[in-house]
C-alpha positions as CSV (number, residue, x, y, z in Angstrom):
1,M,30.5,-151.4,60.7
2,S,33.9,-151.5,62.5
3,I,36.3,-154.1,63.3
4,V,39.3,-153.4,65.6
5,T,42.6,-155.2,64.5
6,D,45.1,-157.2,66.8
7,C,47.3,-155.1,68.2
8,K,49.6,-154.1,71.7
9,N,48.5,-151.3,72.9
10,S,45.9,-148.7,72.1
11,S,47.4,-145.9,70.5
12,E,48.0,-148.5,68.1
13,C,45.6,-150.0,67.1
14,E,43.8,-149.3,63.1
15,T,39.5,-149.1,63.4
16,V,38.2,-150.5,59.7
17,T,35.0,-148.0,59.4
18,S,33.5,-150.0,56.3
19,V,31.5,-152.8,54.7
20,F,34.7,-152.9,52.2
21,L,37.4,-154.3,55.0
22,N,41.1,-153.3,55.0
23,F,43.7,-156.1,55.2
24,V,46.1,-153.7,54.7
25,D,48.5,-151.9,57.7
26,S,48.6,-148.4,56.7
27,N,52.5,-149.1,55.4
28,G,50.7,-150.4,52.6
29,T,52.4,-153.9,54.2
30,V,50.9,-157.4,55.6
31,S,52.9,-158.4,58.1
32,F,51.8,-162.2,57.3
33,W,52.7,-162.7,53.3
34,E,56.4,-162.7,52.7
35,T,56.9,-161.3,49.2
36,D,55.9,-159.3,47.4
37,A,54.7,-161.3,44.5
38,L,52.0,-163.0,47.2
39,L,51.0,-159.8,48.5
40,D,50.6,-158.9,44.7
41,F,47.9,-162.3,44.7
42,A,46.9,-161.3,48.0
43,K,44.9,-157.7,47.1
44,G,44.5,-158.7,43.3
45,V,42.0,-161.6,44.8
46,G,40.9,-159.0,47.9
47,R,39.7,-157.2,44.5
48,M,37.7,-158.8,43.0
49,F,35.2,-158.9,46.7
50,Y,35.9,-155.3,47.3
51,I,37.7,-156.0,49.8
52,V,40.6,-152.2,48.8
53,N,42.9,-150.5,50.9
54,P,41.7,-147.2,50.2
55,S,44.1,-145.2,50.3
56,E,46.2,-148.2,48.2
57,T,43.1,-147.1,45.6
58,T,42.2,-142.9,45.5
59,F,43.6,-141.2,42.5
60,E,44.5,-137.2,42.2
61,N,43.8,-137.8,38.5
62,A,41.5,-140.0,35.8
63,K,43.9,-141.2,34.4
64,E,46.3,-142.5,37.3
65,V,43.2,-144.9,37.9
66,P,45.2,-148.3,36.7
67,N,42.7,-150.8,34.3
68,F,41.4,-152.6,37.5
69,F,38.8,-155.1,35.1
70,R,40.9,-156.0,32.2
71,N,43.6,-156.7,34.7
72,A,41.3,-159.0,36.9
73,W,41.1,-161.1,33.6
74,P,43.5,-163.8,35.4
75,Y,42.0,-164.2,38.3
76,F,38.9,-164.6,36.4
77,L,40.2,-167.1,34.5
78,L,41.6,-169.4,38.1
79,F,37.9,-168.8,39.9
80,M,36.7,-170.5,37.2
81,I,38.9,-173.4,37.6
82,V,38.3,-173.1,40.5
83,E,34.1,-173.1,40.3
84,N,35.7,-176.5,37.7
85,I,37.6,-177.9,40.5
86,I,34.0,-177.6,43.3
87,L,31.9,-178.9,40.8
88,W,34.0,-182.0,40.1
89,I,34.5,-182.3,43.7
90,E,30.9,-182.5,44.7
91,K,30.4,-184.9,41.3
92,K,28.2,-182.3,39.4
93,P,27.9,-181.1,35.4
94,L,31.2,-179.3,34.6
95,V,30.6,-176.1,33.2
96,R,29.3,-177.1,29.3
97,F,32.5,-175.8,26.9
98,N,31.0,-174.4,24.3
99,D,28.5,-172.0,26.2
100,N,31.4,-171.5,28.7
101,I,33.7,-170.2,25.2
102,T,30.5,-168.1,24.3
103,S,30.7,-165.7,27.5
104,L,34.1,-165.4,27.1
105,S,33.6,-164.2,24.2
106,H,31.2,-162.0,25.0
107,G,33.5,-160.4,27.0
108,L,36.0,-159.7,24.6
109,I,34.1,-158.1,22.7
110,Q,32.7,-155.7,25.4
111,E,36.6,-155.1,25.9
112,C,36.7,-154.7,22.3
113,G,34.8,-151.8,22.6
114,R,35.9,-150.1,24.5
115,L,38.9,-150.6,23.2
116,L,37.5,-148.4,20.7
117,F,35.0,-145.4,22.0
118,R,38.2,-145.5,24.2
119,S,36.7,-144.0,27.6
120,S,34.6,-141.6,25.5
121,E,31.1,-142.4,27.2
122,S,32.9,-141.0,30.6
123,F,33.3,-137.4,28.8
124,L,30.5,-136.1,30.1
125,Y,30.8,-136.8,33.4
126,F,34.0,-135.1,33.6
127,Y,32.6,-131.4,31.5
128,I,29.6,-131.8,34.6
129,Y,32.5,-132.3,36.1
130,E,35.0,-129.5,35.4
131,H,31.9,-126.8,35.1
132,F,29.0,-127.5,37.2
133,R,30.1,-129.6,40.3
134,I,28.7,-128.0,43.7
135,C,31.0,-128.5,46.1
136,D,34.5,-129.0,45.9
137,L,35.2,-133.3,48.2
138,P,39.3,-133.5,48.7
139,W,39.9,-136.2,46.4
140,D,42.6,-137.7,49.3
141,W,39.9,-137.4,52.2
142,P,39.0,-141.0,53.2
143,I,35.4,-140.0,53.4
144,T,35.3,-139.3,49.7
145,W,36.8,-142.2,49.2
146,Y,33.8,-144.0,50.7
147,L,30.9,-141.8,49.2
148,A,31.9,-142.9,45.8
149,A,31.1,-146.7,46.2
150,I,27.9,-146.6,48.0
151,G,26.9,-143.5,45.3
152,V,28.5,-145.8,42.0
153,D,26.5,-148.1,43.6
154,F,23.7,-147.2,44.3
155,C,23.7,-145.6,41.0
156,Y,24.0,-149.1,39.3
157,Y,21.0,-150.2,40.3
158,W,19.1,-147.4,38.9
159,V,21.5,-148.4,36.1
160,H,20.3,-152.4,35.8
161,R,17.0,-151.8,36.8
162,A,16.1,-149.3,34.3
163,G,18.3,-152.1,31.7
164,H,14.7,-154.5,32.2
165,E,12.7,-151.8,32.4
166,V,13.2,-149.9,29.3
167,H,12.8,-151.7,25.7
168,I,15.7,-151.1,24.0
169,L,18.1,-151.2,27.0
170,W,17.0,-154.4,27.6
171,A,17.8,-154.7,24.6
172,Q,21.3,-154.7,25.1
173,H,21.0,-155.8,29.1
174,Q,20.2,-158.8,27.0
175,V,23.1,-160.2,26.1
176,H,23.5,-160.7,29.8
177,H,21.1,-163.0,30.8
178,S,21.6,-165.2,26.8
179,S,23.1,-167.9,28.9
180,E,21.1,-170.9,29.7
181,D,23.6,-172.0,32.4
182,Y,24.9,-169.6,35.4
183,N,28.3,-169.6,36.3
184,L,30.7,-167.7,36.7
185,A,31.9,-166.8,32.5
186,V,27.7,-165.3,32.6
187,G,29.5,-162.8,34.5
188,L,31.6,-161.5,31.5
189,R,28.2,-162.2,29.2
190,Q,27.9,-158.4,28.5
191,S,27.0,-156.0,25.7
192,V,29.3,-154.2,23.6
193,L,27.4,-151.4,24.1
194,Q,26.0,-152.0,27.7
195,G,29.0,-148.9,29.1
196,W,26.6,-146.8,26.3
197,C,23.6,-147.4,27.4
198,G,24.0,-147.2,31.5
199,F,26.6,-143.9,32.0
200,A,23.4,-141.2,31.9
201,F,22.8,-142.5,35.5
202,Y,25.3,-142.2,36.9
203,L,25.9,-138.8,35.3
204,P,24.6,-136.7,39.3
205,L,27.2,-138.0,41.1
206,A,29.7,-136.0,38.8
207,L,27.9,-133.2,41.1
208,I,29.3,-134.1,43.7
209,I,32.2,-137.4,43.3
210,P,35.3,-136.8,41.5
211,P,36.2,-138.8,38.6
212,S,39.0,-141.0,39.4
213,H,37.1,-141.7,42.3
214,F,33.6,-142.6,40.0
215,I,36.3,-144.6,37.5
216,T,38.2,-146.2,40.2
217,H,34.3,-147.2,42.4
218,Q,33.2,-148.5,38.9
219,H,36.1,-151.2,38.6
220,F,35.7,-152.3,42.0
221,N,31.5,-152.6,41.4
222,L,32.0,-154.5,38.3
223,L,34.2,-156.9,39.6
224,F,32.3,-157.7,43.1
225,Q,29.3,-158.5,40.7
226,F,31.4,-161.4,39.2
227,W,32.0,-164.4,41.7
228,I,28.2,-164.0,42.5
229,H,27.8,-165.0,39.6
230,T,28.1,-169.2,40.8
231,E,25.6,-171.9,42.2
232,T,28.7,-173.2,44.2
233,V,27.8,-171.4,46.2
234,R,24.8,-171.5,48.1
235,T,24.4,-169.5,51.1
236,L,27.0,-167.0,53.2
237,G,24.6,-166.4,56.1
238,P,23.8,-163.2,57.4
239,L,25.9,-161.4,54.9
240,E,23.0,-161.5,52.8
241,W,21.0,-159.4,54.3
242,I,23.3,-156.6,53.6
243,F,25.2,-157.9,50.3
244,N,24.1,-158.9,47.2
245,T,25.5,-162.9,47.2
246,P,24.7,-165.6,44.5
247,N,22.2,-166.7,46.4
248,H,20.7,-163.4,45.6
249,H,21.3,-163.1,42.0
250,R,20.6,-166.8,40.3
251,V,17.0,-165.1,41.1
252,H,17.9,-162.4,39.2
253,H,19.1,-164.6,36.4
254,G,16.1,-166.9,36.2
255,S,13.0,-166.5,34.0
256,N,11.2,-168.1,36.4
257,I,8.0,-165.8,36.5
258,Y,8.5,-164.9,40.6
259,C,12.5,-163.9,39.5
260,L,11.7,-161.5,36.9
261,D,12.5,-158.2,37.6
262,K,13.5,-158.8,40.4
263,N,17.9,-158.4,42.3
264,Y,19.3,-155.8,40.5
265,A,21.9,-155.1,43.0
266,G,25.2,-154.2,42.9
267,V,27.2,-154.6,45.7
268,L,24.7,-154.0,48.7
269,I,21.4,-155.8,48.8
270,I,19.6,-153.0,50.7
271,W,18.6,-151.4,47.3
272,D,16.6,-153.4,45.9
273,R,15.1,-154.3,50.1
274,L,13.9,-150.5,49.9
275,F,12.6,-149.6,46.8
276,G,10.4,-153.0,46.7
277,T,12.2,-155.4,43.9
278,F,13.8,-157.8,46.4
279,A,12.9,-161.7,45.6
280,Q,14.4,-164.9,47.9
281,E,15.6,-168.1,46.3
282,R,12.9,-170.8,46.5
283,K,14.1,-174.5,48.1
284,D,11.3,-176.3,46.1
285,E,11.1,-174.5,42.7
286,E,14.1,-174.8,40.2
287,I,15.7,-171.5,38.1
288,I,15.4,-171.9,35.0
289,Y,18.1,-169.8,33.6
290,G,17.9,-168.7,30.2
291,L,16.0,-166.0,28.9
292,V,12.3,-166.4,28.3
293,Y,12.1,-167.0,24.9
294,N,16.1,-168.8,24.5
295,Q,18.3,-168.2,21.1
296,P,19.1,-171.0,19.7
297,S,23.3,-170.1,19.6
298,F,26.2,-170.0,19.5
299,N,27.3,-167.1,17.4
300,V,28.0,-163.9,19.5
301,L,26.5,-161.8,17.0
302,H,23.5,-163.3,16.7
303,L,23.1,-162.2,20.5
304,Q,24.1,-159.8,20.6
305,T,22.3,-158.4,17.8
306,F,19.0,-160.1,16.6
307,Y,17.2,-158.2,20.0
308,T,18.1,-154.7,18.3
309,R,15.9,-155.9,15.5
310,Y,13.4,-157.1,17.5
311,V,12.7,-153.6,18.5
312,I,12.9,-152.5,15.4
313,E,10.0,-154.8,14.3
314,K,8.0,-153.6,17.4
315,F,8.3,-150.5,17.0
316,R,7.6,-149.8,13.0
317,A,4.5,-152.6,13.6
318,M,3.1,-149.9,16.3
319,D,-0.1,-147.7,13.9
320,T,0.4,-144.1,15.9
321,W,3.9,-142.6,17.5
322,R,2.6,-142.4,21.2
323,H,3.1,-146.6,20.7
324,K,6.2,-146.3,19.2
325,L,7.8,-144.2,21.1
326,A,6.4,-147.1,23.6
327,A,7.8,-149.8,21.6
328,I,10.5,-147.9,22.4
329,F,10.7,-146.9,26.0
330,Y,8.5,-148.8,27.5
331,G,9.5,-152.8,29.2
332,P,9.8,-154.7,27.3
333,S,6.4,-157.3,27.8
334,W,4.5,-153.7,26.9
335,Q,1.4,-154.3,24.4
336,P,-1.2,-151.0,23.0
337,G,-3.8,-151.0,26.1
338,K,-1.7,-152.7,28.9
339,P,0.6,-151.2,32.0
340,R,4.3,-149.7,30.8
341,L,6.1,-153.2,31.9
342,G,3.2,-155.5,30.6
343,S,0.7,-157.1,33.1
344,D,1.4,-160.5,34.6
345,E,-0.6,-162.4,32.7
346,D,0.7,-162.3,29.9
347,K,3.6,-163.3,31.3
348,V,4.9,-167.4,30.2
349,K,5.1,-169.2,32.7
350,V,8.7,-170.5,31.5
351,T,9.4,-174.5,33.0
352,K,12.3,-176.4,33.1
353,R,13.5,-177.6,29.5
354,K,16.4,-179.1,27.3
355,K,19.7,-176.5,26.9
356,Y,20.9,-175.6,24.0
357,D,23.8,-178.6,22.9
358,V,25.3,-179.0,19.0
359,D,27.9,-182.1,19.5
360,L,31.6,-181.6,18.2
361,S,33.9,-183.8,18.2
362,L,37.0,-183.3,20.4
363,W,39.2,-182.0,17.7
364,C,37.2,-179.7,16.6
365,N,36.6,-178.5,20.4
366,I,40.5,-178.8,20.5
367,Y,40.2,-176.6,17.7
368,L,38.5,-174.2,18.3
369,F,39.7,-174.0,22.1
370,L,43.4,-172.8,20.2
371,H,42.5,-170.5,18.4
372,F,40.4,-168.7,20.5
373,S,43.4,-168.5,22.6
374,V,45.2,-167.1,19.8
375,M,42.3,-164.2,20.1
376,V,42.5,-164.0,23.5
377,Y,46.0,-163.1,23.0
378,G,46.0,-160.8,19.7
379,F,43.3,-158.1,21.8
380,H,45.7,-158.7,24.9
381,Q,48.4,-157.8,21.7
382,L,46.5,-155.2,20.6
383,A,45.3,-153.2,23.9
384,L,48.7,-152.6,24.2
385,R,49.0,-151.3,21.7
386,H,46.2,-149.3,21.3
387,M,46.5,-145.9,22.4
388,S,49.6,-145.8,20.0
389,L,47.4,-146.5,16.6
390,S,45.2,-144.6,14.3
391,P,41.5,-145.7,15.2
392,I,41.5,-147.2,11.9
393,T,44.3,-149.3,12.4
394,V,42.0,-150.8,15.9
395,L,39.1,-150.9,14.6
396,A,40.5,-153.3,11.5
397,F,42.0,-155.5,14.5
398,V,38.9,-154.9,16.4
399,I,36.3,-155.6,13.8
400,Y,39.0,-159.1,13.0
401,I,38.9,-160.1,16.4
402,I,34.5,-159.3,16.4
403,A,34.4,-161.6,13.4
404,S,36.5,-164.4,14.1
405,L,34.8,-164.6,17.8
406,T,31.7,-165.0,15.3
407,N,32.5,-168.2,13.4
408,I,34.0,-169.7,16.3
409,G,30.3,-170.0,17.6
410,M,28.6,-170.4,14.1
411,L,30.9,-173.6,14.4
412,F,30.2,-174.8,17.6
413,D,26.7,-174.6,15.9
414,K,27.5,-176.2,13.4
415,H,26.3,-173.1,10.5
416,R,27.0,-175.0,6.9
417,Y,28.4,-171.2,6.0
418,A,30.9,-171.9,8.8
419,P,33.3,-173.8,7.2
420,V,33.9,-171.2,4.7
421,Y,34.1,-168.3,6.3
422,E,36.9,-170.2,8.7
423,V,39.0,-170.6,5.6
424,L,38.5,-165.8,4.7
425,R,39.4,-165.5,7.9
426,C,42.4,-167.5,8.1
427,M,43.4,-166.3,4.8
428,I,42.6,-162.5,5.6
429,L,45.3,-163.6,9.0
430,V,48.4,-165.4,7.0
431,T,48.4,-162.4,4.1
432,A,48.2,-159.8,6.9
433,V,50.4,-161.0,8.3
434,Q,52.5,-162.0,4.6
435,R,51.8,-157.9,3.0
436,L,51.6,-155.5,6.5
437,S,54.4,-154.8,9.3
438,F,54.1,-155.5,12.8
439,P,57.4,-154.5,14.1
440,D,56.9,-155.1,17.6
441,I,55.9,-158.7,17.5
442,N,58.4,-161.5,17.4
443,P,59.1,-162.6,13.8
444,T,58.7,-165.6,15.5
445,T,55.8,-165.2,16.6
446,L,54.1,-164.2,13.4
447,L,56.2,-167.1,11.3
448,V,54.2,-169.2,13.9
449,A,50.7,-167.4,13.5
450,E,51.5,-167.9,9.5
451,V,51.3,-171.7,9.2
452,F,49.1,-172.3,12.1
453,F,46.2,-170.0,9.8
454,L,47.8,-171.5,6.6
455,L,46.9,-175.2,7.9
456,S,44.0,-174.0,9.5
457,G,42.5,-172.8,6.4
458,I,43.9,-175.6,4.0
459,F,41.9,-177.4,6.7
460,W,38.9,-175.6,5.9
461,F,38.6,-175.6,2.3
462,L,39.2,-179.6,1.6
463,Q,35.7,-179.8,4.4
464,S,34.0,-177.1,3.0
465,I,34.3,-179.3,-0.8
466,S,33.9,-182.0,1.4
467,I,30.4,-180.3,2.1
468,L,29.2,-179.3,-0.6
469,E,30.4,-182.8,-2.8
470,I,27.7,-184.0,0.2
471,S,25.1,-181.6,0.4
472,S,25.1,-182.4,-3.4
473,T,24.6,-185.8,-3.6
474,I,21.6,-185.3,-1.2
475,K,19.9,-183.2,-4.1
476,L,21.1,-186.1,-6.4
477,G,19.3,-187.9,-3.9
478,S,16.9,-186.2,-3.2
479,R,15.3,-185.7,-7.2
480,K,15.2,-189.5,-8.1
481,T,12.6,-190.2,-5.7
482,E,10.7,-187.8,-6.4
């Protein structure tokens, strides 16, 4: 697709020859933006839609590539606010607070995993490129940029498809499908091991594509997939023939039979059309989101791990090694004597169902929002410093963040032991502030955190005693009636 921009004469014309449109001129400026801040903001928004300038996003070395995905979190939050405003204007239900925080928690957990792994999942790609590449594409050649964009998207299709058709990979990818809602926050609901599950499918690119281009387009590919997780955009007309859109991706997230294992695309829907996995949204059938067998929980640790436990159980239940391996590497619906991906007649017909929800008081929701915000701030501080910290220190902080997000989910679930765990969590933070040194953090910030967590711990300690007393009274009463 070619677009010629406005110009005074033919010698000044600039032709954009890509489906990834270029709205920035060769000097890196746009005349209708008056300030650098507005220009940076526009570029940030453009990156969410793969609207970027190749010359500004081409790097010689992989270390020069910015973390576009992590830097996009302010845009994620902005888009989610806009989504809710649109829902409010259309007088539709806003996103559910507990489910939204759960999705964002999964996103933070995935980012924590990236801090721990420190991009080590890409090590083999670097090794293959250094020792076995079959050609040297110039790093500053525009064709290299476009080949990388198409190559990464093509490989993502197969990564995604394998995530649905290989049982052990589905055990990780199912996290992304575990929400019964469909909104922008769901785009961030990912498994902590997702990167490791798909890295092998990108390795053929290492024979040709420089690592810096590979990493850059991995970021842009993922950013593009964020905005398609919404019901506020119904259709994009002719663009739907080429691009993945909210319309197409809603089908992918449905648990209706016609939705299962369809529309795997990242950016370009043409891969599904070519390989026979495309399905059009049906206007006469409401899409039911979530897993076929939903897990009634907001506990992020449980949602991250429960299906892996199921795969292990299925493996152990098989009688022969052939069946044991099939339980791991065949499809989730496979059973002995059935096709690799299971039989259509065995698939469960999911009908409209009541969403899992737990009512909490306003004060409790405010409390959980504040503590979630503190975890977001804590992760941000860790991300800024993690390369200068020892792996053990990073691991300790990551464990604390994941434990905190897990207990926030347990409080959403009204788990009976959540108040006790919350006391322990708060006291661990207070102890850490008192006993450890944090020279890079403002002392006032540390004092505020210490007081905040101390008061939180005292409150839940009193609440825990109250809950234990109520439980004791109930048990005594029941004994009297026996």
